[in-house]
C-alpha positions as a Markdown table, in Angstrom:
| # | Residue | x | y | z |
|---|---|---|---|---|
| 1 | Met | 6.9 | -10.8 | -23.4 |
| 2 | Arg | 4.4 | -10.2 | -20.6 |
| 3 | Ile | 5.3 | -12.3 | -17.6 |
| 4 | Val | 3.5 | -12.7 | -14.3 |
| 5 | Leu | 5.4 | -14.0 | -11.3 |
| 6 | Lys | 3.5 | -14.8 | -8.1 |
| 7 | Ile | 5.5 | -15.1 | -4.9 |
| 8 | Gly | 4.1 | -17.0 | -1.9 |
| 9 | Gly | 4.1 | -15.8 | 1.7 |
| 10 | Asn | 6.3 | -18.7 | 2.9 |
| 11 | Glu | 9.3 | -17.4 | 1.1 |
| 12 | Ile | 8.8 | -13.7 | 1.2 |
| 13 | Asp | 10.7 | -13.0 | 4.4 |
| 14 | Asp | 13.8 | -15.0 | 3.2 |
| 15 | Gly | 16.4 | -12.5 | 2.2 |
| 16 | Asp | 18.4 | -15.0 | 0.0 |
| 17 | Phe | 15.2 | -15.9 | -1.9 |
| 18 | Leu | 14.3 | -12.3 | -2.5 |
| 19 | Ser | 17.8 | -11.6 | -3.8 |
| 20 | Arg | 17.5 | -14.4 | -6.3 |
| 21 | Val | 14.1 | -13.2 | -7.4 |
| 22 | Ala | 15.4 | -9.6 | -7.7 |
| 23 | Ala | 18.3 | -10.8 | -9.9 |
| 24 | Leu | 15.9 | -12.8 | -12.0 |
| 25 | Val | 13.5 | -9.9 | -12.5 |
| 26 | Gly | 16.5 | -7.7 | -13.3 |
| 27 | Lys | 17.5 | -10.0 | -16.2 |
| 28 | Leu | 13.9 | -10.0 | -17.5 |
| 29 | Gln | 13.7 | -6.2 | -17.3 |
| 30 | Lys | 17.0 | -5.8 | -19.1 |
| 31 | Ala | 15.7 | -8.2 | -21.8 |
| 32 | Asn | 12.7 | -5.8 | -22.2 |
| 33 | His | 10.1 | -8.2 | -20.8 |
| 34 | His | 7.2 | -6.6 | -19.0 |
| 35 | Val | 6.9 | -8.2 | -15.5 |
| 36 | Val | 4.2 | -8.1 | -12.9 |
| 37 | Leu | 5.2 | -9.5 | -9.5 |
| 38 | Val | 2.1 | -10.4 | -7.5 |
| 39 | His | 2.8 | -11.3 | -3.9 |
| 40 | Gly | 1.0 | -13.0 | -0.9 |
| 41 | Gly | 2.1 | -12.8 | 2.7 |
| 42 | Gly | 0.2 | -15.5 | 4.5 |
| 43 | Lys | 2.9 | -16.4 | 7.1 |
| 44 | Glu | 3.5 | -12.8 | 8.2 |
| 45 | Ile | -0.3 | -12.0 | 8.2 |
| 46 | Thr | -0.8 | -15.0 | 10.5 |
| 47 | Gly | 2.0 | -13.7 | 12.8 |
| 48 | Leu | 0.5 | -10.3 | 13.0 |
| 49 | Leu | -3.0 | -11.6 | 13.7 |
| 50 | Asp | -1.6 | -13.8 | 16.5 |
| 51 | Lys | 0.0 | -10.7 | 18.0 |
| 52 | Leu | -3.4 | -8.9 | 17.8 |
| 53 | Gly | -5.3 | -11.8 | 19.3 |
| 54 | Ile | -7.3 | -12.4 | 16.1 |
| 55 | Glu | -8.0 | -16.0 | 15.3 |
| 56 | Thr | -6.8 | -17.4 | 12.0 |
| 57 | Arg | -9.2 | -19.7 | 10.1 |
| 58 | Phe | -9.1 | -21.1 | 6.6 |
| 59 | Val | -11.9 | -22.5 | 4.5 |
| 60 | Asn | -10.6 | -24.9 | 1.9 |
| 61 | Gly | -7.4 | -23.0 | 1.5 |
| 62 | Leu | -8.8 | -19.4 | 1.7 |
| 63 | Arg | -8.4 | -17.2 | 4.7 |
| 64 | Tyr | -11.6 | -16.2 | 6.5 |
| 65 | Thr | -11.4 | -12.4 | 6.7 |
| 66 | Asp | -13.6 | -10.2 | 8.9 |
| 67 | Ala | -13.4 | -6.4 | 9.1 |
| 68 | Arg | -10.9 | -6.4 | 11.9 |
| 69 | Ser | -8.5 | -8.9 | 10.3 |
| 70 | Leu | -8.9 | -7.2 | 6.9 |
| 71 | Asp | -7.2 | -4.1 | 8.4 |
| 72 | Ala | -4.2 | -6.2 | 9.4 |
| 73 | Val | -4.1 | -8.0 | 6.1 |
| 74 | Glu | -4.1 | -4.8 | 4.1 |
| 75 | Met | -1.5 | -3.2 | 6.4 |
| 76 | Met | 0.8 | -6.2 | 5.9 |
| 77 | Leu | 0.3 | -6.9 | 2.2 |
| 78 | Ser | 0.0 | -3.3 | 0.8 |
| 79 | Gly | 2.4 | -1.8 | 3.3 |
| 80 | Ser | 5.2 | -3.8 | 4.9 |
| 81 | Ile | 5.6 | -6.6 | 2.4 |
| 82 | Asn | 5.0 | -4.6 | -0.8 |
| 83 | Lys | 7.5 | -2.0 | 0.1 |
| 84 | Arg | 10.1 | -4.6 | 1.2 |
| 85 | Leu | 9.9 | -6.2 | -2.3 |
| 86 | Val | 10.2 | -2.8 | -4.0 |
| 87 | Arg | 13.2 | -1.9 | -1.9 |
| 88 | Thr | 14.9 | -5.2 | -2.7 |
| 89 | Leu | 14.3 | -4.9 | -6.4 |
| 90 | Gln | 15.5 | -1.3 | -6.5 |
| 91 | Gln | 18.6 | -2.2 | -4.6 |
| 92 | Ser | 19.3 | -4.7 | -7.4 |
| 93 | Gly | 18.9 | -2.0 | -10.0 |
| 94 | Val | 15.3 | -2.8 | -11.0 |
| 95 | Ser | 12.9 | 0.0 | -11.7 |
| 96 | Ala | 10.0 | -1.1 | -9.5 |
| 97 | Leu | 6.7 | 0.4 | -8.6 |
| 98 | Gly | 4.7 | -0.9 | -5.6 |
| 99 | Met | 0.9 | -0.8 | -5.8 |
| 100 | Ser | -2.2 | -2.5 | -4.5 |
| 101 | Gly | -5.2 | -3.5 | -6.5 |
| 102 | Ile | -7.0 | -0.5 | -5.1 |
| 103 | Asp | -4.6 | 2.0 | -6.6 |
| 104 | Gly | -6.1 | 3.2 | -9.8 |
| 105 | Lys | -8.7 | 0.4 | -9.5 |
| 106 | Leu | -6.0 | -1.9 | -10.9 |
| 107 | Leu | -8.0 | -4.8 | -9.6 |
| 108 | Thr | -11.8 | -4.8 | -9.1 |
| 109 | Ala | -13.3 | -7.7 | -7.2 |
| 110 | Glu | -16.7 | -9.1 | -6.1 |
| 111 | Lys | -17.3 | -10.8 | -2.8 |
| 112 | Ile | -17.4 | -14.6 | -2.9 |
| 113 | Thr | -18.2 | -17.6 | -0.8 |
| 114 | Arg | -16.1 | -20.8 | -0.6 |
| 115 | Asp | -18.1 | -24.0 | -1.3 |
| 116 | Gly | -21.2 | -22.3 | -0.2 |
| 117 | Glu | -19.6 | -21.1 | 3.1 |
| 118 | Asp | -19.3 | -17.4 | 4.0 |
| 119 | Ile | -15.6 | -16.4 | 4.2 |
| 120 | Gly | -16.0 | -12.7 | 5.1 |
| 121 | Leu | -14.6 | -9.8 | 3.2 |
| 122 | Val | -12.9 | -12.0 | 0.5 |
| 123 | Gly | -13.3 | -11.4 | -3.2 |
| 124 | Glu | -12.5 | -12.6 | -6.6 |
| 125 | Val | -11.1 | -10.3 | -9.3 |
| 126 | Ser | -13.7 | -9.5 | -11.9 |
| 127 | Ala | -11.8 | -6.8 | -13.8 |
| 128 | Val | -8.2 | -5.6 | -14.3 |
| 129 | Asn | -7.4 | -2.0 | -15.4 |
| 130 | Val | -5.3 | -3.2 | -18.3 |
| 131 | Gln | -4.7 | 0.2 | -19.9 |
| 132 | Leu | -3.2 | 1.6 | -16.7 |
| 133 | Leu | -1.2 | -1.6 | -16.0 |
| 134 | Glu | 0.3 | -1.7 | -19.5 |
| 135 | Ser | 1.3 | 2.0 | -19.2 |
| 136 | Leu | 3.1 | 1.3 | -16.0 |
| 137 | Leu | 4.8 | -1.8 | -17.3 |
| 138 | Ser | 6.4 | 0.2 | -20.1 |
| 139 | Ser | 8.9 | 1.6 | -17.6 |
| 140 | His | 8.5 | -0.4 | -14.4 |
| 141 | Val | 8.2 | -3.8 | -12.9 |
| 142 | Val | 4.9 | -3.6 | -11.1 |
| 143 | Val | 4.9 | -5.1 | -7.6 |
| 144 | Leu | 1.2 | -5.8 | -6.8 |
| 145 | Ser | -0.5 | -6.5 | -3.5 |
| 146 | Pro | -3.7 | -8.5 | -4.2 |
| 147 | Ile | -6.0 | -6.3 | -2.0 |
| 148 | Ser | -8.7 | -5.2 | -4.4 |
| 149 | Ala | -11.5 | -2.7 | -4.8 |
| 150 | Asp | -15.0 | -4.0 | -4.1 |
| 151 | Lys | -17.0 | -3.5 | -7.3 |
| 152 | Thr | -20.1 | -2.5 | -5.2 |
| 153 | Ser | -18.7 | -0.4 | -2.3 |
| 154 | Gly | -15.2 | 0.6 | -3.5 |
| 155 | Gly | -13.9 | -0.7 | -0.2 |
| 156 | Pro | -11.1 | -3.2 | 0.2 |
| 157 | Leu | -11.5 | -7.0 | -0.3 |
| 158 | Asn | -8.9 | -9.6 | 0.5 |
| 159 | Val | -8.2 | -11.6 | -2.6 |
| 160 | Asn | -6.1 | -14.8 | -2.6 |
| 161 | Ala | -2.8 | -13.8 | -4.3 |
| 162 | Asp | -2.8 | -16.9 | -6.5 |
| 163 | Tyr | -6.2 | -16.0 | -7.9 |
| 164 | Ala | -5.2 | -12.3 | -8.3 |
| 165 | Ala | -2.1 | -13.4 | -10.3 |
| 166 | Ala | -4.2 | -15.6 | -12.5 |
| 167 | Ala | -6.6 | -12.7 | -13.2 |
| 168 | Val | -3.8 | -10.4 | -14.1 |
| 169 | Ala | -2.2 | -13.0 | -16.4 |
| 170 | Ser | -5.6 | -13.6 | -18.1 |
| 171 | Phe | -6.5 | -10.0 | -18.7 |
| 172 | Leu | -3.0 | -9.2 | -20.0 |
| 173 | Ala | -3.0 | -12.4 | -22.1 |
| 174 | Ser | 0.5 | -13.0 | -20.7 |
| 175 | Glu | 2.8 | -15.3 | -22.4 |
| 176 | Leu | 4.0 | -16.9 | -19.1 |
| 177 | Ile | 2.8 | -17.1 | -15.5 |
| 178 | Ile | 4.9 | -18.8 | -12.8 |
| 179 | Phe | 3.6 | -19.5 | -9.3 |
| 180 | Leu | 6.8 | -19.6 | -7.2 |
| 181 | Ser | 6.5 | -22.0 | -4.3 |
| 182 | Asn | 8.8 | -23.5 | -1.6 |
| 183 | Val | 8.6 | -26.8 | -3.5 |
| 184 | Pro | 10.0 | -27.6 | -7.0 |
| 185 | Gly | 6.5 | -28.4 | -8.4 |
| 186 | Val | 3.4 | -30.6 | -7.8 |
| 187 | Ile | 4.7 | -33.7 | -6.0 |
| 188 | Asn | 3.1 | -37.2 | -6.2 |
| 189 | Glu | 4.8 | -40.2 | -4.6 |
| 190 | Gly | 8.0 | -38.2 | -4.2 |
| 191 | Asn | 8.3 | -37.2 | -7.8 |
| 192 | Val | 7.6 | -33.8 | -9.4 |
| 193 | Leu | 4.9 | -34.0 | -12.0 |
| 194 | Gln | 6.1 | -32.5 | -15.3 |
| 195 | Lys | 2.5 | -31.6 | -16.3 |
| 196 | Ile | -0.9 | -31.7 | -14.7 |
| 197 | Asp | -4.4 | -31.0 | -16.2 |
| 198 | Glu | -7.8 | -30.5 | -14.6 |
| 199 | Lys | -8.8 | -34.2 | -14.6 |
| 200 | Glu | -5.5 | -35.2 | -12.9 |
| 201 | Phe | -5.8 | -32.4 | -10.4 |
| 202 | Asp | -9.3 | -33.4 | -9.4 |
| 203 | Ala | -8.2 | -37.0 | -8.9 |
| 204 | Leu | -5.2 | -36.1 | -6.8 |
| 205 | Lys | -7.2 | -33.7 | -4.7 |
| 206 | Glu | -9.9 | -36.3 | -4.1 |
| 207 | Asn | -7.2 | -38.8 | -3.0 |
| 208 | Gly | -5.7 | -36.3 | -0.6 |
| 209 | Val | -2.4 | -36.0 | -2.5 |
| 210 | Ile | -2.9 | -32.3 | -3.2 |
| 211 | Thr | -4.1 | -30.3 | -0.2 |
| 212 | Gly | -3.9 | -27.0 | 1.6 |
| 213 | Gly | -2.3 | -24.0 | -0.2 |
| 214 | Met | -1.4 | -26.1 | -3.3 |
| 215 | Val | -5.1 | -26.3 | -4.1 |
| 216 | Pro | -5.6 | -22.6 | -4.9 |
| 217 | Lys | -2.3 | -22.5 | -6.7 |
| 218 | Ile | -3.4 | -25.2 | -9.2 |
| 219 | Glu | -6.9 | -23.8 | -9.4 |
| 220 | Ala | -5.4 | -20.4 | -10.2 |
| 221 | Ala | -3.0 | -21.8 | -12.8 |
| 222 | Leu | -5.9 | -23.6 | -14.5 |
| 223 | Arg | -8.0 | -20.4 | -14.6 |
| 224 | Ala | -5.1 | -18.5 | -16.1 |
| 225 | Val | -4.5 | -20.8 | -19.0 |
| 226 | Lys | -8.3 | -21.2 | -19.6 |
| 227 | Asp | -8.9 | -17.5 | -19.7 |
| 228 | Gly | -6.1 | -16.0 | -21.8 |
| 229 | Ala | -2.6 | -16.8 | -20.4 |
| 230 | Lys | -0.4 | -18.9 | -22.7 |
| 231 | Ile | 1.6 | -21.1 | -20.3 |
| 232 | Ala | 1.5 | -21.6 | -16.5 |
| 233 | Phe | 4.0 | -23.3 | -14.2 |
| 234 | Ile | 4.3 | -24.1 | -10.5 |
| 235 | Thr | 7.9 | -24.3 | -9.2 |
| 236 | Asp | 10.5 | -22.9 | -6.9 |
| 237 | Ala | 13.1 | -20.2 | -7.5 |
| 238 | Ser | 15.6 | -22.6 | -9.0 |
| 239 | Gly | 12.9 | -24.0 | -11.4 |
| 240 | Thr | 11.9 | -20.5 | -12.3 |
| 241 | Glu | 15.5 | -19.6 | -13.3 |
| 242 | Gln | 15.6 | -22.7 | -15.5 |
| 243 | Ile | 12.2 | -22.0 | -17.2 |
| 244 | Ile | 13.2 | -18.4 | -18.0 |
| 245 | Ser | 16.4 | -19.8 | -19.6 |
| 246 | Gly | 14.3 | -22.1 | -21.8 |
| 247 | Arg | 14.9 | -25.4 | -19.9 |
| 248 | Asn | 12.4 | -27.8 | -18.4 |
| 249 | Ala | 11.5 | -27.5 | -14.8 |
| 250 | Gly | 8.6 | -27.5 | -12.3 |
| 251 | Thr | 5.1 | -28.6 | -13.2 |
| 252 | Gln | 3.3 | -27.1 | -16.2 |
| 253 | Val | -0.5 | -26.7 | -15.6 |
| 254 | Ala | -2.5 | -27.4 | -18.8 |
| 255 | Ala | -6.1 | -26.6 | -19.4 |
């Protein structure tokens, strides 16, 4: 089974969380599942930008990225965070390979705007090098930074990790994609929704129930199941363990 796991930046500096993820990925690899681990790194990127005196600004959940901040984003995502994840996995006995979307043109992207507003050097994945990715997955867990190759210039573009994970899942026609969050699922009035579709998402977003970083997560999950992935969930590490074991947990996102 082809499985895409997306890890958010809020959890990625938590050693206990990473150890749980590594143990989970190890079980999946031993069971001969092919796993792509796509990661973000928003919290640490913001911290680095603060140290560099670069303003952080978001446009409807996406980070505005100019040329100077892109250097910092790429350094953090494709360097520090990616290699930390690879080390953690390998220390748990997982055969892992860390890459960015630029390596081998794994991810090709096109520059986008957000609701008509310019957001700088930010792209959306338009192609995935499936042949290369599948060859790597035959023997490794691929740990993937979402920095992607600009279709026009070949230079780097910052791609939201949720959207990158959705694209990978879609092009691979993965049987499962899970967006790991720091919450157990999509929450409404204190309860985790077992399932959400596009109509419900639009209503909850309009009413201000779903905001911030949860917006691109649900958008990405919807894209994934519309474009080729079989099943998508949003949940935390505990929920992920339950889903992998065949139990109900988190919020399933349905097209």
